Structures are given as structure tokens and as C-alpha cells.
TORLOMI-882445 format. One record per residue (C-alpha): x, y, z; residue number from 1. Coordinates in Angstrom, 1 decimal, always signed. Layout:
BEGIN
X/Y/Z/NUM
...
This chain:
BEGIN
+4.2/-5.2/-32.2/1
+6.7/-6.4/-34.8/2
+4.1/-8.7/-36.5/3
+0.6/-8.5/-37.9/4
-1.9/-10.0/-35.4/5
-4.6/-10.4/-38.1/6
-2.3/-12.4/-40.4/7
-0.9/-14.4/-37.5/8
-4.4/-15.5/-36.5/9
-5.6/-16.0/-40.1/10
-2.6/-18.3/-40.9/11
-3.0/-20.3/-37.7/12
+0.3/-19.2/-36.2/13
-1.2/-17.8/-32.9/14
-1.3/-19.9/-29.7/15
-4.3/-20.4/-27.5/16
-4.3/-21.0/-23.7/17
-7.4/-21.7/-21.6/18
-7.5/-22.0/-17.8/19
-10.5/-23.1/-15.7/20
-10.3/-21.2/-12.5/21
-12.7/-21.6/-9.6/22
-14.9/-18.6/-10.6/23
-13.8/-17.9/-14.2/24
-12.8/-19.8/-17.3/25
-10.4/-17.6/-19.3/26
-8.9/-17.9/-22.8/27
-5.9/-15.9/-24.0/28
-4.6/-15.9/-27.6/29
-0.9/-14.9/-27.9/30
+1.0/-13.7/-31.0/31
+4.5/-14.4/-32.2/32
+5.9/-12.1/-29.5/33
+4.1/-14.2/-26.8/34
+2.0/-11.2/-25.8/35
-1.8/-11.4/-25.6/36
-3.7/-10.3/-28.7/37
-7.2/-11.6/-27.9/38
-9.2/-13.1/-25.0/39
-12.5/-14.6/-23.9/40
-14.1/-15.6/-20.6/41
-17.0/-17.4/-18.9/42
-18.0/-16.9/-15.3/43
-19.0/-20.0/-13.3/44
-19.5/-21.1/-9.7/45
-19.0/-24.4/-7.9/46
-22.1/-26.1/-6.5/47
-22.5/-27.7/-3.0/48
-24.4/-31.0/-3.7/49
-24.9/-33.7/-1.1/50
-22.1/-32.4/+1.0/51
-19.6/-32.1/-1.9/52
-18.2/-29.0/-3.7/53
-18.5/-29.9/-7.4/54
-18.9/-28.7/-10.9/55
-21.1/-30.8/-13.2/56
-19.7/-32.1/-16.5/57
-22.4/-30.1/-18.3/58
-21.1/-26.9/-16.6/59
-17.5/-27.8/-17.6/60
-18.3/-28.2/-21.3/61
-20.9/-25.3/-21.5/62
-18.3/-23.1/-19.8/63
-15.5/-24.1/-22.1/64
-17.6/-23.7/-25.2/65
-18.9/-20.3/-24.2/66
-15.3/-19.2/-23.3/67
-14.0/-20.3/-26.7/68
-16.9/-18.6/-28.5/69
-16.2/-15.4/-26.5/70
-12.6/-15.5/-27.6/71
-13.5/-16.2/-31.2/72
-15.9/-13.2/-31.1/73
-13.2/-11.0/-29.7/74
-10.9/-12.1/-32.5/75
-13.6/-11.3/-35.1/76
-14.3/-7.9/-33.6/77
-10.7/-6.9/-33.4/78
-9.2/-8.4/-36.6/79
-12.2/-9.3/-38.8/80
-11.2/-12.9/-39.2/81
-12.6/-16.2/-38.1/82
-10.5/-18.6/-36.0/83
-9.8/-21.9/-37.8/84
-6.5/-23.1/-36.4/85
-3.7/-22.4/-33.9/86
+0.0/-23.3/-33.8/87
-0.6/-24.9/-30.4/88
-3.2/-25.1/-27.6/89
-2.8/-25.6/-23.9/90
-5.4/-26.3/-21.1/91
-4.9/-25.7/-17.4/92
-7.2/-25.8/-14.4/93
-7.4/-25.6/-10.6/94
-5.3/-28.4/-9.3/95
-6.1/-31.5/-7.2/96
-9.5/-33.0/-6.7/97
-10.9/-36.3/-7.9/98
-12.4/-37.3/-11.2/99
-12.7/-41.1/-11.4/100
-13.9/-43.0/-14.5/101
-15.0/-46.6/-15.3/102
-14.2/-48.9/-18.3/103
-16.8/-47.1/-20.3/104
-15.2/-43.7/-19.6/105
-18.2/-42.7/-17.5/106
-17.7/-40.5/-14.4/107
-18.3/-42.7/-11.4/108
-19.0/-40.0/-8.7/109
-19.5/-36.3/-9.1/110
-16.2/-34.3/-9.5/111
-14.8/-33.7/-6.0/112
-12.9/-30.4/-6.2/113
-9.9/-29.1/-4.3/114
-12.2/-27.2/-2.0/115
-13.5/-30.3/-0.2/116
-12.1/-30.9/+3.3/117
-13.5/-34.5/+3.6/118
-10.3/-36.5/+3.5/119
-8.7/-35.7/+6.8/120
-8.3/-39.4/+7.8/121
-6.7/-40.4/+4.5/122
-4.4/-37.3/+4.5/123
-3.0/-38.2/+8.0/124
-2.6/-41.9/+7.2/125
-0.8/-41.2/+3.9/126
+1.5/-38.6/+5.7/127
+2.5/-41.4/+8.1/128
+2.9/-44.0/+5.3/129
+5.0/-41.9/+3.0/130
+6.6/-39.5/+5.5/131
+5.6/-36.8/+3.0/132
+2.9/-34.2/+3.3/133
-0.2/-35.3/+1.5/134
-2.8/-32.5/+1.8/135
-6.5/-33.2/+1.9/136
-7.1/-31.6/-1.5/137
-4.7/-34.0/-3.3/138
-6.2/-36.6/-5.6/139
-4.6/-39.5/-3.8/140
-6.2/-38.3/-0.5/141
-9.6/-38.4/-2.3/142
-9.0/-41.9/-3.7/143
-7.8/-43.3/-0.3/144
-10.6/-41.7/+1.6/145
-13.1/-43.3/-0.8/146
-11.4/-46.6/+0.1/147
-11.6/-45.9/+3.8/148
-15.3/-45.0/+3.4/149
-15.9/-48.4/+1.7/150
-17.3/-46.6/-1.3/151
-18.7/-49.0/-3.9/152
-17.3/-47.2/-7.0/153
-13.6/-47.7/-6.1/154
-13.5/-51.3/-7.5/155
-14.7/-50.0/-10.9/156
-12.1/-47.2/-11.3/157
-10.0/-47.6/-14.5/158
-8.7/-44.0/-14.6/159
-8.6/-41.0/-12.3/160
-7.3/-37.5/-13.0/161
-7.6/-33.8/-12.5/162
-9.9/-31.4/-14.3/163
-7.2/-30.3/-16.7/164
-6.3/-33.9/-17.3/165
-10.0/-34.8/-18.0/166
-10.4/-32.0/-20.6/167
-7.1/-32.9/-22.3/168
-8.2/-36.5/-22.5/169
-11.5/-35.7/-24.1/170
-10.0/-33.4/-26.7/171
-7.0/-35.6/-27.7/172
-7.7/-39.1/-26.5/173
-4.5/-39.0/-24.4/174
-4.5/-39.8/-20.7/175
-1.6/-37.4/-20.0/176
-0.8/-34.7/-17.4/177
+1.9/-32.1/-17.0/178
+4.2/-32.8/-14.1/179
+3.1/-29.7/-12.1/180
-0.5/-30.8/-12.1/181
+0.5/-34.4/-11.5/182
+2.4/-33.3/-8.4/183
-0.9/-32.3/-6.9/184
-2.3/-35.8/-7.5/185
+0.6/-37.9/-6.0/186
+4.2/-37.2/-5.0/187
+6.7/-36.8/-7.8/188
+10.2/-38.3/-8.0/189
+12.3/-35.3/-8.9/190
+15.0/-37.5/-10.5/191
+12.6/-39.3/-12.9/192
+10.0/-36.5/-13.2/193
+7.4/-39.1/-12.7/194
+5.2/-40.4/-9.9/195
+7.3/-41.8/-7.1/196
+7.5/-45.5/-7.7/197
+8.5/-46.4/-4.1/198
+5.4/-44.6/-2.7/199
+3.2/-46.3/-5.4/200
+4.5/-49.6/-4.1/201
+3.7/-48.7/-0.5/202
+0.2/-47.6/-1.5/203
-0.5/-50.8/-3.4/204
+0.7/-52.9/-0.4/205
-1.6/-50.8/+1.9/206
-4.7/-51.4/-0.2/207
-3.9/-55.0/-1.3/208
-6.2/-56.6/+1.3/209
-9.1/-54.9/-0.4/210
-8.6/-57.0/-3.6/211
-9.2/-54.3/-6.1/212
-8.6/-55.3/-9.8/213
-6.2/-52.4/-10.4/214
-2.8/-51.3/-9.3/215
-2.3/-47.5/-8.7/216
+0.1/-46.9/-11.6/217
-2.4/-48.5/-14.1/218
-5.2/-45.9/-13.3/219
-3.1/-42.7/-13.2/220
-2.2/-40.5/-16.2/221
+1.1/-40.4/-18.0/222
+3.3/-37.7/-16.6/223
+4.9/-35.2/-19.1/224
+7.2/-32.2/-18.7/225
+7.0/-28.8/-20.3/226
+8.1/-28.8/-24.0/227
+6.8/-32.3/-24.7/228
+3.9/-32.8/-27.1/229
+0.9/-34.3/-25.4/230
-1.1/-35.3/-28.4/231
-3.2/-33.5/-31.1/232
-6.7/-32.1/-31.2/233
-9.0/-34.9/-32.6/234
-12.0/-34.3/-34.9/235
-14.3/-35.1/-31.9/236
-12.2/-32.7/-29.7/237
-12.5/-29.9/-32.2/238
-16.3/-30.2/-32.3/239
-16.5/-30.4/-28.5/240
-14.5/-27.1/-28.1/241
-15.8/-25.1/-31.0/242
-19.6/-25.5/-31.5/243
-19.4/-23.4/-34.7/244
-17.5/-26.2/-36.4/245
-14.7/-24.0/-37.8/246
-11.8/-25.2/-35.7/247
-9.6/-27.7/-37.5/248
-8.3/-31.0/-36.0/249
-4.6/-31.9/-35.8/250
-3.4/-28.9/-33.6/251
-0.7/-30.0/-31.1/252
-1.5/-29.7/-27.4/253
+1.0/-29.2/-24.7/254
+0.8/-31.2/-21.4/255
-2.2/-30.0/-19.4/256
-1.1/-28.1/-16.3/257
-2.4/-26.9/-12.9/258
-2.9/-23.3/-11.9/259
+0.2/-23.3/-9.7/260
+2.4/-24.1/-12.7/261
+0.8/-21.6/-15.0/262
+1.2/-19.0/-12.3/263
+4.9/-19.7/-12.2/264
+5.1/-19.3/-16.0/265
+3.1/-16.1/-16.0/266
+5.4/-14.6/-13.3/267
+8.7/-15.9/-14.7/268
+9.3/-17.9/-11.5/269
+10.3/-21.3/-12.8/270
+14.1/-21.1/-12.0/271
+15.7/-22.4/-8.8/272
+16.0/-19.7/-6.0/273
+13.0/-17.8/-7.5/274
+9.5/-17.6/-6.2/275
+6.1/-15.9/-6.4/276
+3.6/-14.7/-3.9/277
-0.1/-14.4/-4.9/278
-1.9/-12.2/-2.4/279
-5.6/-11.5/-2.5/280
-8.5/-13.0/-0.6/281
-6.1/-15.9/+0.2/282
-2.3/-15.9/-0.1/283
+0.2/-18.4/-1.2/284
+4.0/-18.5/-1.8/285
+5.9/-20.8/-4.1/286
+9.6/-21.2/-3.9/287
+11.6/-23.3/-6.4/288
+14.0/-25.3/-4.3/289
+17.6/-26.3/-5.0/290
+17.3/-29.5/-3.0/291
+14.7/-31.6/-1.1/292
+13.7/-30.5/+2.4/293
+15.3/-32.4/+5.3/294
+11.9/-33.7/+6.5/295
+8.1/-33.5/+5.8/296
+6.1/-30.6/+7.3/297
+2.3/-30.5/+7.4/298
+2.5/-26.7/+6.7/299
+4.5/-27.1/+3.5/300
+3.1/-28.6/+0.3/301
+5.7/-29.9/-2.2/302
+4.7/-29.6/-5.9/303
+6.8/-29.0/-9.0/304
+7.4/-26.5/-11.8/305
+6.1/-27.4/-15.3/306
+9.6/-28.7/-15.9/307
+9.7/-30.9/-12.8/308
+11.8/-28.9/-10.4/309
+10.7/-29.2/-6.7/310
+8.6/-26.3/-5.4/311
+7.7/-25.6/-1.7/312
+4.3/-24.0/-1.4/313
+2.9/-22.3/+1.7/314
-0.9/-21.7/+1.3/315
-3.0/-19.6/+3.7/316
-6.7/-19.1/+3.7/317
-6.7/-15.5/+4.9/318
-5.1/-12.4/+3.4/319
-6.9/-9.2/+2.5/320
-10.6/-9.8/+3.6/321
-10.2/-8.2/+7.0/322
-8.0/-5.3/+5.6/323
-10.7/-4.6/+3.0/324
-13.4/-4.6/+5.8/325
-11.5/-1.9/+7.7/326
-11.0/+0.2/+4.6/327
-14.8/+0.0/+4.1/328
-15.3/+1.3/+7.6/329
-13.2/+4.4/+6.7/330
-15.3/+4.8/+3.6/331
-18.5/+4.8/+5.8/332
-16.8/+7.4/+8.0/333
-16.0/+9.6/+5.0/334
-19.6/+9.2/+3.7/335
-21.0/+10.3/+7.1/336
-19.1/+13.6/+6.7/337
-20.4/+14.0/+3.1/338
-16.9/+13.3/+1.6/339
-17.3/+11.1/-1.4/340
-14.1/+9.1/-1.4/341
-13.1/+6.9/-4.4/342
-12.2/+3.4/-3.1/343
-9.0/+3.2/-5.1/344
-7.9/+6.6/-3.7/345
-9.0/+5.5/-0.2/346
-6.9/+2.3/-0.4/347
-3.9/+4.2/-1.7/348
-4.1/+6.9/+1.0/349
-4.5/+4.4/+3.9/350
-1.9/+1.9/+2.5/351
+0.6/+4.8/+2.1/352
-0.3/+6.0/+5.7/353
+1.0/+2.6/+6.9/354
+4.5/+3.5/+5.7/355
+4.6/+6.3/+8.3/356
+4.0/+3.9/+11.2/357
+6.5/+2.4/+13.6/358
+8.4/-0.5/+12.2/359
+6.9/-2.9/+14.8/360
+3.4/-1.4/+14.5/361
+3.8/+0.3/+17.9/362
+2.9/-2.8/+19.9/363
-0.5/-3.4/+18.1/364
-1.7/-6.9/+17.3/365
-4.3/-8.2/+14.8/366
-5.5/-11.5/+13.4/367
-7.2/-11.5/+10.0/368
-8.8/-15.0/+10.4/369
-12.1/-14.8/+8.6/370
-11.9/-18.6/+8.3/371
-9.6/-21.3/+9.8/372
-5.9/-21.2/+9.2/373
-4.1/-24.6/+9.1/374
-0.6/-23.1/+9.2/375
-1.3/-21.9/+12.8/376
-3.7/-24.8/+13.6/377
-7.1/-23.1/+13.5/378
-10.2/-24.9/+12.1/379
-12.2/-21.7/+12.4/380
-11.2/-18.0/+12.9/381
-12.3/-14.7/+14.3/382
-10.9/-11.3/+13.0/383
-9.4/-9.7/+16.0/384
-7.6/-6.4/+16.9/385
-5.8/-6.2/+20.2/386
-3.7/-3.5/+22.0/387
-2.3/-2.8/+25.4/388
-3.0/+0.6/+27.2/389
+0.6/+1.7/+26.3/390
+0.6/+0.6/+22.7/391
+1.1/+3.5/+20.2/392
-2.4/+3.6/+18.7/393
-2.3/+5.7/+15.6/394
-3.9/+5.5/+12.1/395
-0.4/+4.7/+10.6/396
+0.3/+1.9/+13.1/397
-3.3/+0.6/+12.8/398
-3.0/+0.3/+9.0/399
+0.5/-1.1/+9.3/400
-0.5/-3.9/+11.7/401
-3.4/-4.9/+9.4/402
-1.0/-5.1/+6.4/403
+1.5/-7.1/+8.5/404
-1.1/-9.5/+9.7/405
-2.4/-10.1/+6.1/406
+1.0/-11.9/+5.7/407
+1.3/-13.2/+9.3/408
+0.4/-16.8/+8.7/409
+2.4/-16.8/+5.5/410
+5.4/-15.6/+7.4/411
+5.0/-18.4/+10.0/412
+5.1/-21.0/+7.1/413
+7.9/-19.2/+5.2/414
+10.1/-19.1/+8.3/415
+10.1/-22.9/+8.3/416
+11.7/-22.7/+4.8/417
+13.9/-19.6/+5.2/418
+15.1/-20.1/+8.7/419
+14.4/-23.8/+9.6/420
+15.6/-25.2/+6.2/421
+17.9/-22.3/+5.2/422
+16.2/-22.1/+1.7/423
+17.8/-19.4/-0.4/424
+15.7/-17.0/-2.5/425
+17.2/-14.5/-4.9/426
+13.9/-13.0/-6.3/427
+10.2/-13.1/-5.4/428
+7.5/-11.9/-7.8/429
+4.5/-10.4/-6.1/430
+1.0/-10.4/-7.8/431
-2.6/-9.9/-6.7/432
-4.7/-7.3/-5.0/433
-2.3/-6.6/-2.2/434
+0.2/-5.0/-4.6/435
-2.2/-2.6/-6.4/436
-1.0/+0.4/-4.4/437
+2.4/+1.0/-5.7/438
+5.3/+0.2/-3.3/439
+3.3/-0.6/-0.2/440
+2.4/-4.3/-0.2/441
+5.7/-4.8/-2.0/442
+7.8/-3.3/+0.8/443
+5.9/-5.2/+3.5/444
+6.3/-8.5/+1.6/445
+10.1/-7.7/+1.2/446
+10.3/-7.2/+4.9/447
+8.4/-10.4/+5.7/448
+10.5/-12.5/+3.3/449
+13.8/-10.6/+3.8/450
+14.2/-10.9/+0.1/451
+13.9/-8.5/-2.9/452
+10.3/-8.4/-4.3/453
+9.4/-7.5/-7.9/454
+6.0/-6.6/-9.3/455
+5.3/-7.0/-13.0/456
+2.4/-5.5/-15.0/457
+1.9/-8.6/-17.1/458
+1.5/-10.8/-14.1/459
-2.1/-9.7/-14.1/460
-2.8/-11.7/-17.3/461
-2.8/-14.8/-15.1/462
-2.9/-18.5/-15.7/463
-4.5/-18.5/-19.1/464
-1.5/-16.6/-20.4/465
+0.8/-18.9/-18.4/466
-0.6/-22.0/-20.2/467
-0.4/-20.2/-23.6/468
+3.3/-19.6/-22.9/469
+3.8/-23.3/-22.1/470
+2.1/-24.2/-25.4/471
+4.3/-21.7/-27.2/472
+7.4/-23.1/-25.6/473
+6.4/-26.6/-26.9/474
+6.4/-25.4/-30.6/475
+8.8/-22.5/-30.5/476
+11.7/-23.6/-28.3/477
+15.2/-24.2/-29.7/478
+17.0/-27.6/-29.3/479
+18.0/-27.9/-25.7/480
+16.4/-24.6/-24.6/481
+15.1/-24.7/-21.1/482
+11.7/-23.2/-20.1/483
+13.6/-20.7/-17.9/484
+15.8/-19.6/-20.8/485
+12.7/-19.4/-23.1/486
+10.8/-17.2/-20.7/487
+13.7/-14.9/-20.1/488
+14.7/-14.6/-23.7/489
+11.5/-14.7/-25.7/490
+8.8/-13.6/-23.3/491
+9.9/-11.3/-20.5/492
+13.2/-10.0/-21.9/493
+14.1/-6.8/-20.1/494
+10.7/-6.7/-18.3/495
+11.9/-7.9/-14.9/496
+9.3/-5.7/-13.1/497
+10.0/-3.0/-10.5/498
+12.2/-4.5/-7.8/499
+12.3/-3.4/-4.2/500
+15.0/-4.6/-1.8/501
+14.1/-5.3/+1.9/502
+14.8/-2.4/+4.3/503
+16.8/-3.7/+7.4/504
+14.7/-1.7/+9.9/505
+11.4/-3.1/+8.2/506
+12.7/-6.6/+8.5/507
+13.5/-6.2/+12.2/508
+10.1/-4.6/+12.7/509
+8.3/-7.5/+11.0/510
+10.2/-10.0/+13.0/511
+9.2/-8.2/+16.2/512
+5.6/-8.2/+15.1/513
+5.7/-12.0/+14.2/514
+7.0/-12.9/+17.7/515
+4.0/-11.0/+19.2/516
+1.7/-12.7/+16.6/517
+2.9/-16.2/+17.6/518
+2.8/-15.4/+21.3/519
-0.8/-14.0/+21.0/520
-2.3/-17.0/+19.2/521
-3.9/-18.1/+22.5/522
-6.0/-14.9/+22.5/523
-7.2/-15.8/+19.0/524
-8.0/-19.3/+20.1/525
-10.0/-18.0/+23.1/526
-11.9/-15.8/+20.7/527
-12.8/-18.7/+18.4/528
-14.0/-20.8/+21.4/529
-16.0/-18.0/+23.1/530
-17.4/-15.9/+20.2/531
-20.1/-17.9/+18.3/532
């Protein structure tokens, strides 16, 4: 390890990162080599209350406190010491959503999370106003939809922010937000690394007839970039976080970030011409751009890295759910024959079988739409497998088409960037369940992207490690050292992951499949309309 973890923790030189994900709150403690040395977690679920997906403030604080206690217990068990201080702390959370507060710092309406799709009218109007894609889950969509709805609380708003921004504010007293998380509230000006002033002006003009006592800039958090200090833990904050009362005040906090930014840090994908793809139940790709896109696309979200560089994001609702369902059918088949197959072995065998299939899947077609898919214009979906009488129907082709279609909608969105906008990508980092079977998901993603794909073991540590790295960067960077240089030099070093270049025949095969996929969308649309 090169250092003594026990001494590092006891002397307050370790760094803590905590991320609030949609189903788990996770804490990671890192040592002086920026590798995890302790962790804690707390499972939680959102609630559907009065038509809104939400988490209560009680659930937020109980979850945070339990997660912190779980981490402290892990430290005590492993190293025999009590946690009293850290060199730095960082908080991150799921992006977007709407937390609005009044002059007494009281929450005006229950937290509206990213998951709510109740802002369609606002999203469309703001797209037209800004000529910039404003997704439904963005904070400004929620605020403007509340205005369109005539909601009484809007006149009383003195501050609105994200979940990470709220926690940071309560622990430090600072109304600040990392630029990555801020880019999911409102568009960012890449030159100033701040909210876009011209778009703020247009919004204020739009809502001026309502006569609200605030201007937009007055009620949003201050935007900070990675490496800046975003305040220190107050006495009140220390008591809020650590119910045992041991944690000392005065610890510096880095800018609070969103889960997209921490994912970029955890996969070393913050430099221009790099990207990462997270593929599990849903799938998203983030590519760090060299320049702005030529126009706005409803399919492409524009966010930023924690340093404020522009990132194009393609997010799809469906990825591996249908694939997993088919593997479960094969498990039932094996059970019926009295063969007890291990699920990991079954996945490995079937995934590897796909590599034996025809490059274009032998003419087979599948859609994995468990739910709607905005990239291809579906509000609801039906999983579908289709073939013609002369398709080459084999197990290898069947598995291959189901792997291809798990990235089908993503490919449609990515083609806007790679082919329509001629975006250049040197390296993609893959992480998530699709890549568990060595070499299979990786080779198929490389074919879909026509770009080298790397898979790294540490990527599994996730966003809590990512925000810990951003906190470490704040206190350990050299003068003028960029986040990219810090991650390459002090975190990942030689660990660039296992890289796989795209195979030309695979690329041609995936392109042939995607043409069939786009041509066949009418079949999927008919299935949605007819199968209730």
C-alpha cells in the first residue's frame, strides 16, 4: 500500500466521499494513494406520493447518518480507530430535480426527483426559447413547469438547488454547486464555467409578467469548478452528519457534484475525446467534446465535466433487462433437464456463444423496450423478437441480436454525434453489468462506437469513489495541475484497463443491424399500439 491506513485515518489525512444514488447511499474512504480503504452504505428507495417521485428530508438525513455510521464502524473493525477528522470531504448525488426553499430555509414542496416526467410543456417551451435541449428532469424545467401550473409556492422561492447542493448547504452554510451538477440545473457557458447569462436574461424576460419578487440568478447556487474549496464543515454540519459527536468541524469540502461527474472521475474520462458508457438496466454514454455541437438535438443532453468541459450525453431507458429475461428462460430450460446451472456460468456461456454468430446477426431483429425510449420516440415499449423465414436462426445469432439491441437505441443517439457531428473519440471506458463477461460486451460496444473500449476493475467502485477523488484533488493537487493530469498521475497511473479495438467486420455487421433496427421501428410501434 505504501502507507499505513490506520495512521492515515487516525491523523485525519484520509479523504471521505459520499454519494446518494437512487437506491443506495455509499461512503468511500480513500488513503494517500487515492485507493479505497473503508466504506459504508445505506439502502433506500424513492416514494411515489401524490403523483410525485420523492425522498423525504427525514429519509435523506437518516440515510446519510446511517451511511456515515456504517463507514465509521467499518473503519473501527478494520483498523481499531475512531474517525474524528478527514483531510477533505465531498458529497455527490443523483442530478437534476427540484428542491425549492423559502426565506426561512424551509422546503416549499416535496423534493421532485429526476425520475418525474411531469414537465413536458416546460421542457418544450424552454427548448424553443434557448434553442438548447432542456430535458424534463432538469431543475429549470421543474421551476418553469411550476410557473406554468400557477403553483402558489413559486413567489416564495429564495433558493433552489439539487440534492447534493442541499446537503452541502446544510453542512457548510454555502449555497454552492459543482459545475457538473449545475449543468443539470441550467445551461452552462463553457467560457465562463458559470450559468449562461444570456439564457438567464431570456428566462427573466419570459416570466417578468408574473411579477415574482426574484430574478433567476438570485435564487440559484454559486457555480464552482473542481479543485476550488467550497466551504468547511460547520459545528452544526458535523453534528448532522455524525450522530456520535466525534467528527470535528473545520474540514474543507469540495464542490458538491452530480453522479455524471463522479462517474467521469471514477472512470478517468474527464479529458476531451474520451468518454464512458455505463451499461446495466439502463445505459448512457458521455463524450467530452472539443467544441460545441452545431445545433440542439432533443436526443442529446449537454452537461459538463467537474472542470467545466462540455459533455454530450446520450441516455437510454433500456439496456439489459430483456437480455437478462432471455438468460432466465435458458436457466429454466436447464432446470427442467435437471442441470443446475450457475447464473454467472450461464451468462458467460451464452454471451460467448454470441461471438460465434454472424456479424449482422443473420438477419434477426429484436427490440428490448421494457419501457418507453425517447431516443427513438416511444412513450411505452414492448420487448419484441422478429425474424423472417430465411433468417439464420441459431443460438449464436439469437444471443448476438439481443446483445446488439441492448445498445440499439444508444447507437441511434451516438450516430448523431459520431456521424452527424463528426465528434472524435480516442477512448471509451465501459462499466456496468454488460461488461461482466470478459471481452463480450466490450467487443460489441467497440463495434457500435467504432472506437477502442477499455474496461477497468476500479470502475466498479462507482460515484462515491469519484467524489472522494474530487475532494482529494482539491487538497492534493499541485499548482496548475489539471484534474485530468491528477487522475492520470496520482490515481490511475498505469491502470488504463484492458483495451479492445473495434473489429472492422464487427463494425460493418453492427451498422447492417442498426439499419434493420431503424427500418423495423414501425413493427415495434404497432406492437405498442396493439399489445395492451
